[in-house]
C-alpha positions in Angstrom: 30.5 -13.1 -2.2 32.0 -12.5 -5.6 29.3 -14.6 -7.4 26.6 -12.4 -5.9 28.3 -9.2 -7.2 28.7 -10.8 -10.7 25.2 -12.3 -11.0 23.2 -9.1 -10.4 24.6 -7.1 -13.4 24.5 -10.2 -15.5 20.8 -10.6 -14.8 20.2 -6.9 -15.3 22.2 -6.4 -18.4 21.8 -9.7 -20.2 19.3 -12.2 -18.8 16.4 -9.7 -18.4 16.8 -7.9 -21.7 16.9 -11.3 -23.5 13.8 -12.5 -21.7 12.0 -9.2 -22.5 12.9 -9.6 -26.2 11.7 -13.2 -26.2 8.4 -12.4 -24.5 7.8 -9.1 -26.2 7.0 -7.3 -22.9 7.3 -3.5 -22.9 8.2 -3.3 -19.2 11.8 -2.3 -19.7 10.8 0.5 -22.1 8.2 1.7 -19.8 10.6 1.7 -16.9 13.2 3.8 -18.8 10.6 6.3 -19.7 9.6 6.6 -16.0 13.2 7.0 -14.9 13.3 10.1 -17.1 9.9 11.6 -16.4 10.3 11.6 -12.6 12.7 14.6 -13.0 10.5 16.7 -15.2 9.2 19.9 -13.5 6.0 19.4 -11.7 4.2 21.8 -14.0 5.1 19.7 -17.0 4.1 16.5 -15.2 0.7 18.1 -14.3 0.1 19.0 -17.9 0.8 15.5 -19.0 -1.4 14.2 -16.3 -4.3 16.5 -17.3 -4.0 15.5 -21.0 -4.2 11.8 -20.0 -7.3 12.6 -17.9 -9.1 14.4 -20.7 -8.2 11.6 -23.1 -9.6 9.0 -20.6 -12.9 11.0 -20.2 -13.3 11.2 -24.0 -12.7 7.5 -24.2 -15.2 6.4 -21.6 -17.9 8.7 -23.1 -17.6 6.7 -26.3 -16.7 3.2 -25.0 -17.9 2.7 -21.4 -21.6 2.6 -20.6 -21.1 2.6 -16.8 -19.1 5.9 -16.8 -21.1 7.5 -19.6 -24.3 6.9 -17.6 -22.7 8.5 -14.5 -21.6 11.5 -16.4 -25.1 11.9 -18.0 -26.8 11.6 -14.6 -24.6 14.4 -13.3 -25.4 16.5 -16.4 -21.8 16.5 -17.6 -20.1 15.9 -20.9 -16.3 15.6 -21.3 -16.0 19.0 -23.1 -17.6 20.7 -20.0 -14.6 19.6 -17.8 -11.9 22.3 -18.1 -10.5 22.4 -14.5 -10.0 20.1 -11.5 -13.1 21.8 -9.9 -15.2 20.8 -12.9 -13.8 17.2 -12.6 -15.0 17.1 -9.0 -18.6 17.3 -10.3 -18.3 13.7 -11.3 -19.7 11.5 -8.5 -17.2 9.3 -6.7 -17.5 5.5 -6.9 -16.9 3.0 -4.1 -16.3 -0.7 -3.8 -20.0 -1.5 -3.7 -20.5 0.4 -7.0 -17.8 -1.7 -8.7 -18.9 -5.0 -7.2 -22.5 -4.6 -8.5 -21.5 -3.3 -12.0 -18.5 -5.5 -13.0 -20.0 -6.2 -16.5 -20.9 -2.6 -17.3 -17.5 -1.3 -16.2 -15.7 -3.3 -19.0 -15.2 -1.0 -22.0 -16.6 -2.0 -25.3 -14.1 -3.9 -27.5 -12.7 -5.8 -24.5 -13.5 -9.4 -23.7 -13.1 -10.4 -20.0 -11.7 -13.8 -21.1 -8.8 -12.1 -22.9 -8.0 -9.7 -20.0 -5.9 -10.2 -16.9 -8.0 -10.8 -13.9 -7.1 -10.0 -10.3 -9.1 -10.4 -7.0 -8.6 -8.0 -4.2 -9.1 -8.8 -0.5 -9.7 -6.3 2.2 -11.3 -6.0 5.6 -14.8 -6.7 4.4 -13.9 -10.2 3.3 -15.6 -9.6 0.0 -13.4 -10.0 -3.1 -13.4 -7.3 -5.8 -12.6 -8.4 -9.4 -10.3 -6.2 -11.4 -9.6 -6.5 -15.1 -6.8 -5.0 -17.1 -4.7 -5.5 -20.2 -1.2 -7.0 -20.0 0.2 -3.6 -21.2 -1.5 -1.9 -18.2 -0.1 -4.5 -15.8 3.4 -3.9 -17.3 3.0 -0.1 -16.7 2.3 -0.9 -13.1 5.3 -3.3 -12.8 7.6 -0.7 -14.4 6.5 1.9 -11.9 7.0 -0.4 -9.0 10.6 -1.1 -10.3 11.3 2.6 -10.4 10.2 3.1 -6.8 12.0 -0.1 -5.7 15.3 1.5 -6.9 14.7 4.5 -4.5 15.6 2.1 -1.7 19.1 1.5 -3.1 18.2 -1.9 -4.6 19.1 -2.5 -8.3 17.4 -4.8 -10.8 18.9 -8.3 -10.7 19.8 -8.2 -7.0 18.0 -10.8 -4.8 15.1 -9.8 -2.6 14.0 -11.0 0.8 10.3 -10.8 1.2 8.1 -10.9 4.3 4.9 -11.9 2.6 1.7 -13.9 3.1 1.0 -16.9 1.0 4.1 -16.6 -1.2 4.2 -18.3 -4.6 7.3 -20.5 -4.6 8.8 -21.8 -7.8 7.2 -25.2 -8.3 9.4 -26.9 -10.9 13.0 -26.8 -12.3 12.1 -24.4 -15.1 10.5 -21.9 -12.8 13.3 -22.2 -10.3 15.9 -21.5 -13.0 13.9 -18.6 -14.3 13.6 -17.2 -10.8 17.4 -17.4 -10.2 18.4 -15.9 -13.6 15.9 -13.0 -13.4 15.0 -12.1 -9.9 15.8 -14.4 -6.9 13.4 -14.1 -4.0 13.5 -15.7 -0.6 10.4 -15.6 1.6 9.4 -15.3 5.2 5.8 -16.5 5.1 3.8 -14.1 7.2 1.1 -16.6 7.8 3.5 -18.3 10.2 6.1 -16.0 11.7 7.8 -18.1 14.5 11.3 -18.4 16.0 11.9 -21.4 13.7 10.7 -19.7 10.5 12.8 -16.6 11.2 15.9 -18.7 11.8 15.4 -20.5 8.5 14.9 -17.1 6.8 18.1 -15.8 8.3 20.0 -18.9 7.1 18.5 -18.4 3.6 19.5 -14.8 3.6 23.1 -15.6 4.2 23.1 -18.1 1.3 21.3 -15.8 -1.2 22.5 -12.4 0.0 19.4 -10.2 -0.8 20.0 -6.5 -0.9 16.3 -5.5 -0.4 14.0 -6.4 2.5 10.5 -6.1 1.2 7.1 -6.8 2.8 4.1 -5.9 4.9 4.9 -3.1 7.3 3.9 -5.1 10.4 5.6 -8.3 9.2 8.9 -6.5 8.8 8.4 -5.1 12.3 7.8 -8.6 13.7 10.9 -9.8 11.9 13.0 -7.0 13.4 11.7 -7.9 16.9 12.7 -11.5 16.4 16.2 -10.5 15.0 16.7 -8.5 18.1 15.3 -11.1 20.5 17.3 -14.0 19.0 20.4 -11.8 18.4 20.6 -12.9 14.8 23.3 -11.6 12.5 23.6 -11.5 8.7 20.3 -10.0 7.7 21.8 -6.8 6.4 19.8 -5.2 3.5 20.9 -2.0 1.8 17.2 -1.1 1.4 14.0 -1.8 3.3 10.6 -1.4 1.5 7.5 -1.3 3.6 4.2 -1.7 1.8 0.7 -3.1 1.7 -0.4 -1.7 5.1 0.3 1.3 7.2 3.8 1.6 8.8 3.2 3.0 12.3 5.8 5.3 13.8 6.9 2.9 16.6 7.3 0.1 14.0 9.5 2.3 11.8 11.7 3.2 14.8 12.2 -0.5 15.7 13.0 -1.6 12.2 15.4 1.2 11.6 17.1 0.6 15.0 17.5 -3.2 14.4 18.7 -3.0 10.7 20.5 0.3 10.9 19.0 1.9 7.8 16.0 4.0 6.9 12.7 2.3 5.9 11.2 3.4 2.5 7.4 3.4 2.9 5.2 2.8 0.0 1.4 3.3 -0.4 -1.0 1.8 -2.9 -4.0 -0.5 -3.4 -4.6 -3.5 -5.6 -7.3 -1.7 -7.6 -5.0 1.1 -8.9 -1.5 -0.1 -7.8 1.1 2.3 -6.6 -0.2 5.6 -5.3 2.7 7.2 -3.5 6.2 6.3 -2.2 9.0 7.8 -0.2 12.3 8.3 -2.0 15.8 8.2 -0.6 15.3 11.5 1.2 12.3 10.4 3.3 10.8 13.9 3.2 7.2 12.8 2.3 5.6 10.4 -0.2 5.9 11.2 -4.0 2.6 10.9 -5.8 2.5 8.7 -8.9 0.8 11.4 -11.1 2.1 9.9 -14.3 -0.4 7.0 -13.9 -3.0 8.5 -11.5 -5.1 11.6 -10.8 -5.2 11.9 -7.1 -7.6 14.0 -5.0 -7.9 14.5 -1.2 -11.5 15.2 -0.3 -12.8 16.5 3.0 -16.1 15.3 4.5 -17.8 18.4 3.2 -16.9 17.5 -0.4 -14.2 20.2 -0.9 -10.5 19.7 -1.6 -8.3 19.3 1.5 -5.7 22.1 1.7 -2.0 21.1 2.3 -1.7 19.7 5.8 -5.4 18.8 6.1 -6.6 15.2 6.1 -8.8 14.1 3.2 -10.3 11.0 1.8 -8.0 9.7 -1.0 -9.9 9.6 -4.3 -8.0 8.2 -7.3 -8.6 8.1 -11.1 -6.5 5.4 -12.9 -5.2 7.0 -16.1 -3.9 3.7 -17.6 -6.6 1.1 -17.2 -9.0 1.6 -20.1 -10.3 -1.9 -20.1 -12.0 -1.3 -16.7 -11.6 2.4 -15.9 -11.6 3.6 -12.3 -12.7 7.3 -12.3 -12.9 9.1 -8.9 -12.6 5.9 -7.0 -12.6 6.4 -3.2 -10.0 3.9 -1.9 -11.3 4.2 1.7 -8.0 5.7 3.0 -7.3 9.1 4.5 -4.2 11.0 3.6 -2.6 14.5 4.0 -1.6 16.4 0.9 1.5 18.6 0.9 2.8 21.7 -0.9 6.4 21.1 0.1 9.1 20.2 -2.4 11.4 17.3 -1.9 15.2 17.9 -1.9 15.7 14.9 -4.2 14.9 17.1 -7.2 12.0 15.0 -8.6 9.0 16.8 -10.0 6.6 14.3 -8.5 4.6 16.2 -5.8 4.4 15.0 -2.2 1.8 13.9 0.2 2.7 13.9 3.9 1.5 10.5 4.8 -1.5 8.2 5.1 -3.3 8.6 8.4 -5.3 5.4 8.1 -8.1 3.6 6.3 -11.6 4.8 6.9 -12.3 1.4 8.5 -9.4 2.0 10.9 -11.1 5.1 12.4 -13.1 4.5 15.5 -16.3 6.5 16.2 -17.3 8.3 19.3 -20.9 8.7 20.4 -21.1 12.3 19.0 -19.9 11.0 15.6 -16.3 12.2 16.0 -13.8 9.9 14.3 -10.5 8.9 15.9 -7.6 7.4 13.9 -6.8 3.9 15.1 -3.1 4.6 14.5 -3.2 7.5 17.0 -4.8 5.2 19.6 -2.1 2.6 19.1 0.6 5.2 19.4 -0.8 6.7 22.5 -1.1 3.4 24.3 1.2 0.7 23.0 4.2 2.9 23.0 3.6 4.5 26.4 2.2 1.7 28.6 4.9 -0.8 29.6 4.7 -4.4 28.6 2.4 -4.2 25.5 4.0 -6.1 22.7 1.1 -6.2 20.2 -2.3 -4.7 20.2 -5.5 -4.7 18.2 -8.6 -2.5 18.8 -12.0 -3.7 17.6 -15.0 -1.4 18.0 -18.0 -3.7 17.9 -20.6 -1.0 18.6 -20.3 2.7 19.6 -20.3 1.5 23.3 -18.3 -1.7 23.1 -14.6 -1.8 22.4 -12.5 -5.0 22.5 -8.8 -4.8 22.9 -6.7 -7.8 22.0 -3.3 -7.7 23.7 0.0 -9.7 23.5 1.9 -8.7 26.6 5.2 -9.3 28.2 7.2 -8.4 31.3 6.0 -5.2 32.9 2.4 -5.5 32.1 0.2 -6.1 35.1 -3.2 -5.1 36.5 -2.1 -1.4 37.0 -1.1 -1.2 33.3 -4.4 -2.8 32.3 -6.3 -0.3 34.4 -4.4 2.5 32.8 -5.3 1.2 29.3 -9.0 0.9 30.2 -9.0 4.4 31.8 -7.5 5.9 28.6 -10.3 4.4 26.5 -13.0 5.5 29.0 -11.6 9.0 28.8 -12.1 9.0 25.1 -15.3 7.1 24.7 -17.0 7.7 28.0 -17.2 5.8 31.3 -20.4 4.1 30.2 -18.5 2.4 27.3 -17.6 -1.2 27.9 -13.8 -1.9 27.3 -13.0 -5.6 27.1 -9.4 -6.7 27.4 -8.4 -10.1 25.8 -4.9 -11.3 26.5 -3.6 -13.5 23.7 -0.5 -15.5 22.9 -0.7 -14.2 19.3 -3.0 -11.9 17.3 -3.7 -13.7 14.0 -3.2 -12.1 10.6 -5.8 -11.9 7.9 -5.9 -14.6 5.2 -3.6 -12.5 3.0 -0.9 -12.3 5.7 -1.7 -8.7 6.7 -2.3 -7.6 10.3 -5.2 -5.2 11.1 -4.4 -3.1 14.2 -7.7 -1.3 14.3 -11.2 -2.5 13.1 -14.4 -0.5 13.3 -17.6 -2.6 12.9 -20.0 0.3 13.7 -22.7 0.6 11.1 -23.5 4.2 10.4 -26.9 5.3 8.9 
């Protein structure tokens, strides 16, 4: 136990600074700046954010043909944008716009071959290519570290990750670097079984991570196995849920099993971290130092505090491939409350779901998939896991993993619930499964809408 207490500060105060000096990375400097800026008053942070936004618009006008053409088509020049209302006159962009304009979105003076390249996944199965400079990537890493610390974890302490397709150290050099900088053990979410969880628990006792990190649903599955197998020893001081929506019943289970609060984080691969809970768990702090974030209602106006709106993000850091008014296809609720932690970063209440998670009634009304799960899985006995797929407006398939207590009466109750929402003429198909597979990235989709709207 002593060696674990000694190694963490040694990594943090000696190994990592030496590695940063050797590689020339600005990550530690960025991180220290962010540790300071989070406590600035919101008004000052908003002024900094607006200056960055204006600088970005001036930059793309001169250096980015894709965004300049968009501004010109809208009859806008950067000097005409003086308020957030003016900024909203710029049309939003979506994944399809990016996918069909990759070359034009790269700013002049940048060569794709010299930039970092990432591919995103998503429910469509179509990859999206993202380019950025190494400096931009390090800004993102520094921000993630700041928010990691909100869980109680400190740099240099080992991490236990529930993650899909993990990248394990492949040779002695990489294994040594991993140990001396940031040891990580993995539960591969592509194969969560009784055996893999027992191996993970054994590794946890050997490495002693202080942070449990991973996909929300994967941490939930781990918690269920820990309870079922009566495992001991997995005792993090922080739990960080990310990458997919953390549903209320999952949060309750995780917190009950591990005895600590879950810190929920929200972001996307295109723009990285958007919002995160802090240690007070009173909402999700928006990352306004790096992003300009809007919540837009269906009528195109701004959502008021407490109203749901489509999340639209402008990345203030990535000039190589700027994202301006990018609709990330999620819906969230802004807030005007202040967190008792004292940080100036404003709050959003929570994410209510991805647009693709909303099922559609015949009259066009949208229903959040998370609400359907909460109103059935948590109330009808015997449902262990559930996935709703809306094939057409009239056909709904429900995949179920069930246990004791789920019989024909419970199945009838479930079908009746969906008929009550979508009409008795709707076809509700129940498929009982041993397991509901994850996506290729290890994530689990609880609600999928395949309805094509005109």
